N, C-alpha and C positions, 0 to 999 in steps of 0.2 A: 216569410223566411227570416228576414232581418229582425222582426219583432220577436220571434221565437228564440233567436240567438241572444238578444238582449235580455229576455226573460230568464234564460238559462244562466247567463253570467251573473245576473242579479241574485238568483237563488244561491249560486255557488259562493258569491261574496257574503251573502247573509249567513250561510252556514259557517263560513270561516270566521266571521265576526262573532257568531254565537259561541263557537269553539274556543276562540281566544279569550272570551269573557267568562269562560266557565269558572265557577266558584270552586274554592278548595273544599274537598269533602271532609266532613267531620266524622270521627270514629265514635260510634255509639258502644258503650261498655256497660255490661251488667255482671252479675255474679257468675254467669256461665262462661264468660270470656276469660280464658286463662292466658292466652298469648295472641298477639297480633302484630304482623310486620306491615309497616306503612309503605305503600307502593303508589306509583303513578300520581294521580291528582290528590292523594291524601297528604302530600308533602308540598309545601310552598318554600321557595328558595329565593335568596337575594344575594347577588355577587357584589362584594365590596372590593373593587380593584385598587382603591386607595389605601385600604387596610387602616382606616381612621375612624370608621363609624363606631359609635358606642351604642349600648343597649337603649339609652334614652333616645338616640337618633332613630333607632329601629322602631321604637314604639310610636314615634311621631310620624313615621313614614306614611305615605298615602296608601289607601287600600290596594292600589294597583302596583305598588312597588315590589311586592312579592309575586314572583311568577309561579305558575302551576307546573309541577314536574310532570313531564310526559314520557319519561323513561321508566322502566320497571323500578330501578333503584337510582336515586340521584348520586352524582359524584362531583368532585372538584375538578372540573375540566381544566381550569387554569390554576396550576399549583401555586402561582405567585399571589393569588387573591384570597381574601377571607370570605367564607360562605356562611350566610345566616339561613337556618332552616326553621320552619314553623309547622307544627302539627296541632290539631284540635281534637280534643277528647270530650265526649259528652257522657256523663255518668247518669244512667237512667234511674239509679238508686244508689243510696249510700252504701259503700263497701265496708265490710267489717275488717278485712285484712289489708295490709299494705301492698302497694304496687310499685314497680320501678319502670324506668325507660332505659333501655340498654343499647349500646353501640358495639358492633361486632369487630370492625377492622382495627386490629391492635397496632398497626403501623401509623395510625393517625397521631400527629404530633400534639395537637391541642384541641380539646373539646370542652366548651364552657356551656353549661345548661342553666337556663333561667326558668326556675320552677315557681309557680304561685303557691303561697302558703295559706293558712286558714283565714288570714286577714285580707287576702287579696294582693299582698305585696309579693314582688318577685325577688327570689333569693338566688344568687349566682353560685354555682358549684363547678369547680374546674377539675379536669382529669386529662389524661393523655400520656403519650410515650415520652414527653419531655419533662414530666413531673415525676417526683419520687413515688414509688409504688405504695408507700405507706399512706399517702394522701388520699387514696381511693376510699370510697364508701365501703366496699367489700373487698377482701383480698381475693380477687378473681382477675383472670387475664383480660376480660372485657371491661368496658367502661359502663358503670351503672349509676343512675341518678334516681333518688327516692322521690316518689309522688307524695307530697305531704298532705294534700287535701283531696280526699276521695268522696266528698259529700256530693249529693245529687246536684248536677249543674254542668255547664259547659265551660271548659278551660282551654287556654292557648299556651303552648310551651314553645320556647325559642331555644335554639342551639347555635352556638358560634363554633365553626370548624375551620382550623388552619393547619395545613400539612404540606410538607415539601414532597410527599409521595402522592401518587394518584390513588385515591382511596374511594371505595364504594361505601356510601353513607347508608348503612342499613339501620334504621331506627325501629326498635321492637318494644312493644308494650307487653309486660309480663306481671303476673301476680307473684308475690314473694315466694309462696310455697312452690309454685311451678318452677321458678328460677332455681330454687335449692335442688329440686329433683333433677332438673336439666343439668345443673353444674356438676352434681355428683356423677351422673352418667357420663358426662363429657370427660371428667378427670379420670374415670375408670378406663375409658377408651385411651386416653393419653398414657395411663400407666401400662396398659397392654402394649401400646405402640413402642414406647421407649424401653419397656422390658424386652420386647423382641429384638430391638436394636442391640441391647446389651448381650442378649443370648447369642446373636449372630457374631458379635465382636469376640466374646469369650470363646466360642467354638472355633472360629478361624484363627484366633491367637494360639489356641492349643495345637491346631493343625500346623501353624507356622513353627512352633517349638518342636513338633514331632518330625516334620519333613524338611524344614528349613528352606521352603520355597517362598520367594519374596512376594509372590502374588497374594498370598494369604495376609501378609502384613499390610500391603497396600489396600487390600479389601477392608481390613479392620479400620484403617484410617479413613477410607471412603465412607463406610457406614457411620463412623463417629461424626464425620463432617455433615452427613445427611441429618443425623439426629440434632446436631448443633444448629443447622439451618432451620429445621422444623421448630425447635425450641425458640429460636429468635423470631420466626415468623408468627408463631402462635402466642407469643407473649409469655411463655412458660419460663424462658431464660430470664426475662426481666423480673418475674415474680420470685424465682428461686436462686438465681445466680448473682444478679447485680441490682437488687431492688433499690438501693440508695444511690445508684449512678445512672441516671437516665441518659447521660451523654453516650453511654455504650450502645444504646439502641440505634444510634446513627451508624455505628461501625459493625454491629453484630451480624446483620443480614449480609452485608458486603463481604466481611471476612469469611463467614460460613459458606457463601456461594462460591467464593474463590477456592477455598479448600475443597469443596465438593467437586468443582470442575477439575482442579489440579489432580486430585487423587483418582478421579474417574478416568482421566486420560492416562495416568501412569499405570493404573490397574488394568485398563483395557490393553495397553501395550504389552504387559506381561502375560495376561490371560490369552490373548489372541496371537502371541508371538509375532507381532507386527514387524519387528526388525528383520526376522528371517523370512517371513512369508510375503511381505509387501514393503520393501524399502522406501518406495515413493510415499506411501501413507505414513510411514514412520517419520520421514522428514517433515511432512505436513503437520503431524501431531506435535512434533518438537517445536515447529514454528508457532503453532497456536498456543502452546504452553508458554513460550517466551513472550508472545504478544499479550496474553492474558495476565502474565505476571507484571509486565510493564504497566498495563492499564490499572491493575490492582494497586501497585505502589504509587501511581500518580493519584488515584482516588484517596488512598490512605494518607498520603503525606501532603498533598496540595489541594485536593478538592473532594472532600467526603460527600458533598451533595450529589456527585455522580454515581454514588452507590445505588441510587433509586432506579437507575436504568438496568433493570434485571434482565431485559431481553437479550443482553449480550451473551447470556449463557446458552442461548439457542445455537450459537456458532460451535462451541466445543461439543455440545450434545449432538448436533447434526454430524460433525466430523466423526465422532465415535460411532454413531449409528451407521453411517455410510461405510466406514472401515470394517465394521462387523459384517455388513452385507457382502462387501467385496471378498473378505476372507472366507465367508461361508460358501460363496459361489465357487471358490477355489478348492473346496472339498474339506475344509477344517470343521469337523462335526461339532465340537464344543461351541462354535459360534452360533449355532441355531438357538440355544437357550439365551445367549447374549443378545441376539437380535430381537427375540421375543420380549426379553426383559426391557430393553430400551423402547420397544414399541409401546408397552404399557406406560413407561415413563413419559413418552411423548404425549400419550392420551391425557395423563395427569396434568402435564404442563399446559396443554390446550384448554382443559376445563378450568384450570386456575386462571389462565389469561382471559378466557371468556367471562369468568366470574368477576375479575377485576374490571372488565368493561360493562358488566351488568347484563350479560346475555345468557345467564344460566338460570333465570327465574323459572323456566319450565322444568328444571330438574329438582328432585327433593333436596332440601337444605343440607341434609347430612351428606348426600352424594357430592354436591358442588363444593361444600366447605372442606370435607375430608378426602376429596378425590386424590390430591397429590400424596397425602400420607399413605392412603391405601395402595396407590400405585408404587410408592417407594417400597412398601412391604412386599408386594408381588415381585417387584424388580429384584429385591434382595434374595427372595426365595429362588427365583430363576437364575440369578447369578451364582447362587450356591450350587444349583444343578449344573451350571456350566463348568464350575470348578471341579465338581464331582465327576462330570463327564470327561474332563481332561485327565483327571487322576485315573479313571478307568481305562482310558486309552493308553496312558503311560504304563499302567499295570499290565495291560495286554501286551504292549511292546516288551516290557520286562519279562513276562512269562514266555513270550516267543524267544527272547534272547536266552533265557534259562534253558528252554527246550533245545535250542541250538547248541548251547554249552554241553548239556547232557549227551546229545547225539555225538558231539565231537569227543567227549570223554569216552563214550563207548567205542568209537573208532580207535581212539588212542589205546584203550585197553586191549582191543583185538590185535592191534599192531604190536603192542608190548608182548602179548602171548605168543604171537608168531616169531618175534625176535628171540624171546626166551627159549622157544623150542629149537630154533636154529642154533642158538648158543649152546644148548645142552648137547646137541649132536656134535658140534665142533669140540666140546669138552671131552666127549667120549673118544673121538678120534685122537685128540691130543693126549688123552690118558694112555691109550694103547701105544702111541709113539714113545711116551715117557717110560712105560714098562719095558718096551723093547730096548730103549736106550740104557735103562738101568741094568738089564741083563748083560748088555754089551760092556758096560762099565765094570760090572763084577768080574767078567772075564779078564779085563785089562788089569784089575786090581791084583789078581794073582801073579800076573807077569811083573807088575810093579814091585810086589813084595820080594820076589826073587832078586830083582835089580837092586832093591834097597839093601839087601844083605851084602851084595857085592859093593855097594857104595859105602857101607859102614866101614868095610875094610880099607877102602880107598881114603875115606875121611880121616881115619887114624893117621895115615901117612901124610895127608895134607895138613893136619893140625900141627905136626912138627915143623912142616915148611912154613905154615902161617905165622908161627911165632917169630921165625927169622925174618919173614917179609914185613911183619909188623914193626920190628925194630928198625928195619931199613926205611920203612915208610915214614916213621917219625923223623928220622934224619932228613929225608927228602922233603918232608912238609916244611920243616924249618927253612930249608934252602929255598923252597918255592915261595914261601912268604916273603923272605928277604928279596928274592928276585922280582916278585910282583910289585913290592914296595919301590924298588929301584926303577922298574919299568914305568910304574904309575907316575913317579916323580919326573922321570924323563919326558913321558908323554904330555903330562900337564904343563911342564915347563915349555915344551915345544909348542903346545897348543896356545899358551899364553904369549909366546914371543914369536917363534919362527913360523913361517908361512907353511901351511899344509893344504892338501887338496880336500874336497868335501868328504871323500871316502875315508881318509885318515882321520879327519875331524869327527866324523860320525862314529868312528870306533871309540872315541873318548866320550862323546855325548850321543849315544845311539837312539834314545827315546825321550819322551816327555818326562817320565819318572826321574831319569837321571838329571835332566835339565832342571826340574823343579827342586830336586834335592840339592843341586849345586847352588841354585839361587837362594834357597832357604839358609844354607850354611853361610853363604856370602853376606846375605842381608842381616842375619842376626848373629854374626860372629862375635859381637860384643855383648850379647844377651838380649832377651826379648823385653821391649817396653811398649805398652799399649799406646797407640797414637791418640786415643781419646781421653783415657783416664790416667795414663802413666803407670798403670799397674804392671808388675814384672812377672806375674805368674800366668800360665796359659795351659790350655789343653788342645788336643788335636781338633782341627776344624773339619768341615764337610769336604772341602777340596783337597787334592793331594798337597801335602806339606804346608797347608795353611794352618794358622794358629788363632785360637779363640781365647779372648780375655776371660778369665774366671770371675772377674768383678762386674764388668758391664756387658759381657757376652758379645763384644764386637769381634767379628772374624776378619782377619787380614790375610789375603792370599800372598803367595810367594812373589807374584808379579807386581803387587801394589808398591808404588813409590820406586819402581825400577824403570829402566829405559824400555822395558818390554811391556809396560802397562798398556792395556787396551790392544794387545797384540792380535793380529788377524791372519798370521801365517804360521806354519809349524814352528814350534819353539826352537828345535835344533837348527832350522834354517835361519831363524832370527839370530841365534848364537853365531852361526858361521858368517852371516852378513856383517855382524858387528866385528867379528874377528878379521875379515878381509879389509874392512875400512880402516881398522886400527893398524893392521900390518902394512898397508899401503899409505898410511898417514893421510887418508882421505883422497888419494889421487885416483883411485879406481872409479870408473864411470858407472852410472846406473845401468847402461846397456850391458856392460861386462858383467855386472852383478846379476842382471836378469838372465843372461846367457848361462852363467854358472849354476844358478839356483833354480832355473825354470820358473821364475816368478815374473809377473808383469813389470815392465820398466817403470811405470808410474809408482807402483808400490815400492820398488827398490829406491827410486828417487826420494820418496817421502821418508823412508827409513834412513837413507844417507844424510838427508838434511838434519834429522833429529840427532843422529850419532855425531855428525861433525860439530854440531852446536855444543854437545856435551864435551867433545874433545877440546874445543876452544876454551870452554869454561874451566876444564881441568888444567889447561896450560896456564890460564891466568891466575888460578888459585895457587899453583906450585906448592902442593902439599908434600913436603919432603919426608914427613913422618909416616906417610902411607906405606904400609908393608906390602900391599897388594902389588903385583907386577902384571904387565901385559894388558890384554884387552878387557879383563875383568874389572879394571879400575873404572870403566865407563858404565858399568851395570847399575850401581846404586846411586 
């Protein structure tokens, strides 16, 4: 038993040793081979963690220095190291046409190929995302290196790869005519893809201009961001937008991914009406937007190397997808197309991630390479369906509202007809009453005509008496005018000097109009002068007895610059309060004033303080020339 176990372990060890010493496979090429991708043990690799080895060092390396690749496609596991790759090609016959070796991943920073020439010397040719586009052998988004010696024999080719991104090193042998056919077909596909993006953008832009709904504008920005990301990832942007500025390749993918995430979140909020239907998810999306923006600004301004971590986009993508599921479960029908669209996008991202890790070798090359672009197209179509579905729902709601409006209008019309019928009946009844009343009035008119004849006779007698009465009235009117003048002077003199009760005082100043008229006459007795511009012409203002300057339009009320400015009690009571304090020489108390005028004692006390202060100032000034008498001297 022990001997059998030892024998088994020995056989297992021997198999492992044989596997580890497996030699690198050489590719055999003849005229029938148009294309071949180097996989598994067809590629040898050497990791240079010091980044100092030269091609001379590599050629001097021991045969075992290069390890055999055991994954489908090799990659740079440690992005900080330089990787050297080696492939061997054996030409069974001399080829008439030229051939190339091509690298697929356009995010590779530096690729240097060491290709043998006709004399057996190695010639270095550099390409990559860090070099200007015009330096490439062909104006194509991939990296191509010309095989200069295709004579019969076996050749070894070396490639130095350095990239800050995790790249899949896909090395492909192609004949030149096959490459041209493949490149034309590929660019045709890109033309269709970006053409569809422009069509989507133009269509939704027109929809935005037509209905002014923000979701269409956000969708346009989202689709443009997707197109910008695809151009940056495929190398199309480097070829056509900034071929002379390879530094932008460092920022292109990062900026495009940020814009895609940003507008995807904003568009999703608008389309799904997240703020109204799910406030919790709305806050979560706003938080993700803020965090993603902070991370983007940090990468852009401080550490552009962090742009290579594209997996962060899984977070906003997942949040949007979960939000769509949640709102769809709540019964919002347009979310069904939204969820389906992001399901396809998830599939595209998964295939792209598996391709980056080298696990999609079982899929056709066109499927694995163009999966994300195809899923983007499907997503855009489905999102257009979601927008259209929402528009249809809104249209149905609008039609329902219109139907309700029409029904209400019919009810209003019926109500109006019934009211009109009722009004017609009332008009008929009223017309009969008017006719009866007219007949009654006609009867009365005959009576009045007879009375008028009698009155004419009486009027002739009265005309003679009226002439005499008119003469007497003229005489009496003159006497009355004189009497009123005398009474007014007496009352005014008394009001200005002698003490009267409030009833007598109110007879002289009965209302606000009289008080304002008195104040205006007293204030502008020497003529009007504008307090702002000194203009002397005026017109009537908006307030009673106020005056507006014709030059600067300043309006001054009758109360302005008088003791009654900012008055809060009836103006005639304020007059009488001033009158009492003047007549008593300030000896009357605020309680007595409050009792007489039915005003609060605190108000009377405030007015008494103000009036007494003016009385003291008047006494100090001792203006002998003042023609005013009595309490009115305190007003202005």
